[in-house]
C-alpha positions in Angstrom: -32.7 -5.5 -31.7 -29.3 -4.4 -30.4 -30.7 -4.0 -26.9 -32.1 -7.6 -27.0 -28.7 -8.9 -28.1 -26.9 -7.0 -25.3 -29.5 -8.3 -22.7 -29.0 -11.9 -24.0 -25.2 -11.5 -23.8 -25.5 -10.3 -20.2 -27.8 -13.2 -19.3 -25.4 -15.7 -20.8 -22.5 -14.2 -19.0 -24.3 -14.3 -15.7 -25.3 -17.9 -16.2 -21.7 -18.8 -17.2 -20.2 -17.3 -14.1 -21.0 -20.1 -11.6 -20.0 -22.8 -14.2 -16.7 -21.0 -14.8 -16.0 -20.8 -11.0 -16.6 -24.5 -10.6 -13.8 -25.4 -13.0 -11.6 -22.5 -12.0 -8.6 -22.5 -12.3 -8.0 -24.6 -15.3 -4.8 -22.9 -16.4 -2.0 -20.9 -14.6 -3.0 -17.5 -13.1 -0.8 -14.5 -13.8 -0.2 -12.3 -10.8 1.2 -8.9 -11.9 3.5 -7.1 -9.5 3.8 -3.6 -11.0 7.1 -2.8 -9.3 10.6 -4.3 -9.6 11.8 -7.4 -7.8 12.8 -6.9 -4.2 10.3 -4.3 -3.2 7.4 -4.7 -0.8 4.8 -5.5 -3.5 7.1 -8.1 -5.2 8.0 -9.7 -1.8 4.4 -9.9 -0.7 3.3 -11.3 -4.1 5.8 -14.1 -3.7 4.8 -14.7 0.0 1.1 -15.2 -0.8 1.5 -17.0 -4.2 2.4 -20.4 -2.7 -0.4 -20.6 -0.2 -2.8 -19.3 -2.8 -1.8 -22.1 -5.2 -2.5 -24.6 -2.5 -6.0 -23.2 -1.7 -6.9 -22.8 -5.4 -5.3 -26.0 -6.7 -3.7 -24.2 -9.6 -0.4 -22.6 -10.5 0.3 -18.8 -10.0 3.0 -17.1 -12.0 4.5 -13.8 -10.8 5.1 -11.3 -13.5 7.0 -8.1 -12.7 5.7 -5.3 -15.0 7.5 -2.3 -13.5 7.9 1.3 -14.7 6.2 4.7 -14.5 5.4 4.4 -10.8 3.4 1.2 -11.3 1.4 2.6 -14.2 2.7 0.1 -16.8 1.7 -3.0 -14.8 -1.6 -1.5 -13.8 -2.5 -0.6 -17.4 -1.6 -4.2 -18.5 -3.8 -5.6 -15.7 -6.7 -3.3 -16.5 -6.6 -4.3 -20.2 -6.4 -8.0 -19.5 -9.3 -10.4 -20.2 -11.6 -10.4 -17.1 -11.6 -14.2 -16.7 -9.7 -14.6 -13.4 -6.4 -15.6 -15.0 -4.8 -12.2 -14.6 -4.8 -10.5 -11.1 -2.6 -7.7 -9.8 -1.2 -6.7 -6.4 -0.6 -3.0 -5.6 -0.2 -0.6 -2.7 -0.7 3.1 -2.2 0.0 4.1 -5.9 -3.2 2.3 -6.7 -5.1 5.3 -5.3 -2.6 8.1 -5.6 -1.5 7.9 -9.3 -4.9 9.2 -10.5 -4.2 12.5 -8.7 -0.5 12.6 -9.5 -0.5 11.9 -13.3 -2.4 13.6 -16.0 -4.1 11.5 -18.6 -3.8 8.3 -16.6 -4.9 5.4 -18.8 -6.4 3.3 -16.0 -8.8 4.1 -13.1 -8.5 2.4 -9.7 -12.3 2.2 -9.3 -13.6 1.9 -12.8 -11.1 -0.6 -14.2 -10.7 -3.1 -11.3 -12.7 -5.5 -9.2 -11.3 -5.8 -5.7 -10.6 -9.3 -4.5 -9.5 -8.4 -1.0 -7.0 -6.5 1.1 -3.8 -8.4 1.9 -1.6 -6.7 4.5 -0.8 -3.5 6.3 2.3 -2.0 7.9 2.8 1.3 9.6 5.5 3.9 9.1 7.5 5.3 12.0 8.5 8.9 12.8 12.2 8.7 13.6 14.8 11.2 14.5 18.6 10.9 14.7 20.5 11.4 18.0 21.4 15.0 17.0 17.7 16.1 16.9 16.9 17.2 20.5 13.5 15.7 20.8 12.4 12.6 22.8 8.7 12.8 22.0 6.4 14.1 19.3 5.4 17.0 21.6 9.1 18.0 22.0 9.6 17.7 18.2 6.6 19.9 17.4 7.8 22.5 19.9 11.1 22.5 18.0 9.5 22.7 14.6 7.2 25.6 15.6 10.1 27.5 17.0 11.9 27.1 13.7 9.4 27.1 10.9 10.8 25.9 7.6 14.3 25.2 9.1 13.8 21.5 10.0 13.9 18.9 7.4 12.5 15.4 6.7 13.8 12.9 4.2 11.7 10.8 1.8 12.2 8.1 -0.7 11.1 10.5 -3.4 8.1 12.6 -4.5 4.9 10.6 -4.3 6.3 7.8 -2.2 4.8 6.6 1.1 7.6 8.3 3.0 6.6 11.6 1.3 2.8 11.2 1.8 3.3 10.3 5.5 5.4 13.4 6.0 3.0 15.7 4.3 0.1 14.2 6.2 2.0 14.9 9.4 2.5 18.5 8.4 -1.2 18.8 7.5 -2.4 17.3 10.7 -0.1 19.5 12.9 -0.2 22.7 10.8 3.6 22.9 10.6 6.1 23.8 8.0 8.9 21.2 7.6 11.1 21.1 4.6 10.8 18.0 2.4 14.2 16.6 1.1 13.5 13.9 -1.5 16.0 11.1 -2.3 16.1 8.5 -5.0 14.9 5.6 -2.8 14.3 4.7 0.8 17.8 3.5 1.4 19.5 6.9 0.8 16.8 8.7 2.7 17.4 6.5 5.7 21.2 6.8 5.4 21.1 10.6 5.7 18.6 10.3 8.6 21.1 8.0 10.4 23.9 10.5 9.6 21.9 13.4 11.0 21.9 15.2 7.6 18.1 15.6 8.0 16.1 16.2 11.3 13.6 13.4 10.9 12.1 10.8 8.6 9.0 8.6 8.1 10.4 5.2 7.0 8.5 2.0 6.9 8.5 0.0 10.1 10.5 -2.8 8.4 13.2 -0.3 7.3 13.4 1.5 10.7 13.3 -1.4 13.0 16.9 -2.6 13.1 18.2 1.0 13.5 15.7 1.8 16.3 16.7 -1.4 18.1 20.4 -0.6 17.7 19.9 2.9 19.2 20.9 4.7 16.0 17.5 6.3 15.5 14.8 7.3 18.1 11.3 6.2 17.3 8.8 8.9 18.4 5.6 7.4 17.1 4.1 4.7 14.8 1.5 5.9 12.3 -1.0 3.0 12.8 -4.2 3.2 14.9 -2.7 0.7 17.4 0.8 0.2 18.7 3.0 -2.3 16.9 3.9 -5.5 18.7 7.4 -5.1 17.2 7.8 -1.7 19.0 5.4 -2.0 21.9 6.8 0.9 23.9 6.4 3.4 21.0 3.1 5.3 21.1 0.8 5.8 18.1 0.6 9.3 16.6 -2.8 9.7 18.3 -1.5 8.7 21.7 1.3 11.2 21.1 -1.2 14.0 20.6 -1.6 14.2 16.9 -5.3 13.7 16.5 -7.0 12.1 13.5 -3.6 11.0 12.1 -3.4 7.5 10.7 -1.2 6.3 7.9 -0.4 2.7 6.9 1.1 1.1 3.9 -1.4 -1.5 2.6 -1.6 -4.0 -0.2 -4.7 -5.0 -2.2 -5.3 -7.8 -4.7 -7.5 -7.0 -7.7 -8.8 -8.4 -10.9 -9.8 -6.6 -14.1 -13.3 -5.1 -13.9 -15.9 -7.5 -15.3 -14.3 -10.6 -13.8 -17.3 -12.9 -12.9 -18.4 -12.4 -9.2 -18.2 -16.2 -8.4 -14.5 -16.2 -9.5 -13.8 -13.1 -7.5 -15.5 -14.8 -4.5 -13.4 -17.9 -5.0 -10.2 -15.9 -5.1 -11.2 -13.9 -2.0 -12.0 -17.1 0.0 -8.6 -18.6 -1.0 -6.8 -15.4 -0.2 -8.4 -15.1 3.3 -7.6 -18.7 4.1 -4.0 -18.2 3.0 -3.6 -15.1 5.1 -4.5 -16.7 8.4 -2.0 -19.6 8.1 0.9 -19.6 10.5 3.4 -19.8 7.7 2.1 -16.5 6.1 1.8 -14.9 9.6 5.4 -15.6 10.4 6.7 -14.5 7.0 4.6 -11.3 7.2 6.0 -10.6 10.7 9.5 -10.8 9.3 8.6 -8.0 6.9 6.7 -6.0 9.7 3.4 -6.7 7.9 0.1 -7.8 9.5 -2.6 -9.7 7.5 -5.6 -7.6 6.5 -8.6 -9.9 5.6 -11.7 -8.4 4.0 -14.6 -9.3 1.7 -14.4 -7.9 -1.9 -17.0 -5.3 -0.9 -15.1 -4.2 2.2 -11.9 -3.9 0.1 -13.8 -1.8 -2.5 -15.1 0.6 0.2 -11.6 0.9 1.8 -9.9 1.6 -1.6 -12.5 4.2 -2.5 -12.1 6.0 0.8 -8.3 6.0 0.5 -8.5 7.5 -3.0 -10.6 10.4 -1.7 -8.3 10.9 1.3 -5.1 11.0 -0.7 -6.7 13.1 -3.5 -7.4 15.8 -0.9 -3.8 15.5 0.5 -2.2 15.7 -2.9 -4.3 18.8 -3.8 -3.7 20.5 -0.5 0.1 19.9 -0.5 0.4 20.7 -4.2 2.2 17.3 -5.0 2.8 16.4 -8.6 4.7 13.6 -10.3 6.7 16.1 -12.5 
């Protein structure tokens, strides 16, 4: 009898999905940004909210639910009703927190239905003028001649700066001392001052200092060169094979959100991402639009989770 009731409930839900999508949205959509205002997730959420509203014909309200490296906002999103009226935007912590934190209350695969990827942006390997290296090859020669003596700054343990640096060490089989700071700003300040030998900031953070000649950009971490730094090679062009690291952002709904609503959100998102207005605003933040289907986004996120889990285990990174 219980099995029959569950089957009936499933059939009713499946039948209701297309009907719900036809009238969706009939109330404001809450978009959770699980980090404080002013960061890349918050900025991107606000950049896409307006064109998404126009495509969907409904209001989107940004809610910053920050704390615990994004875990507070992600738990709130995971526990929300799966009706399309709560969605969440996240970046690399979506796939790294499971390996960094014990007893995590949410799972990036189990608890979310991907709507689509949103944007990507590379990091940049930079050195201050005092570091005597004009290429990645010269830097690696210097590092290998002085194992454990050269340093790189990061925005803190478990940040993208940190993961990028550890991925570089893993790919090149080198020993470079990690110097964590409390934020990307201080990490970059000490790189500019020559207090550390190198850093791996985001392209947006590095760009003005590279253009001013205060930092030398040796390589970008994306698969292709950045049009914002066209003369700077990729890591692979610089001789670091199989190295690719990009910050990315993904839009998700709670698991169980009806597929027609997810499809509606994906179509609206992809239309918004290709508008000139979004393109120009993304370029100002050194981002490039990344359009996918929900299925493509799901496969990308699952692959990234496995890749970062291996890196975190190999490097012995913990959130403590």
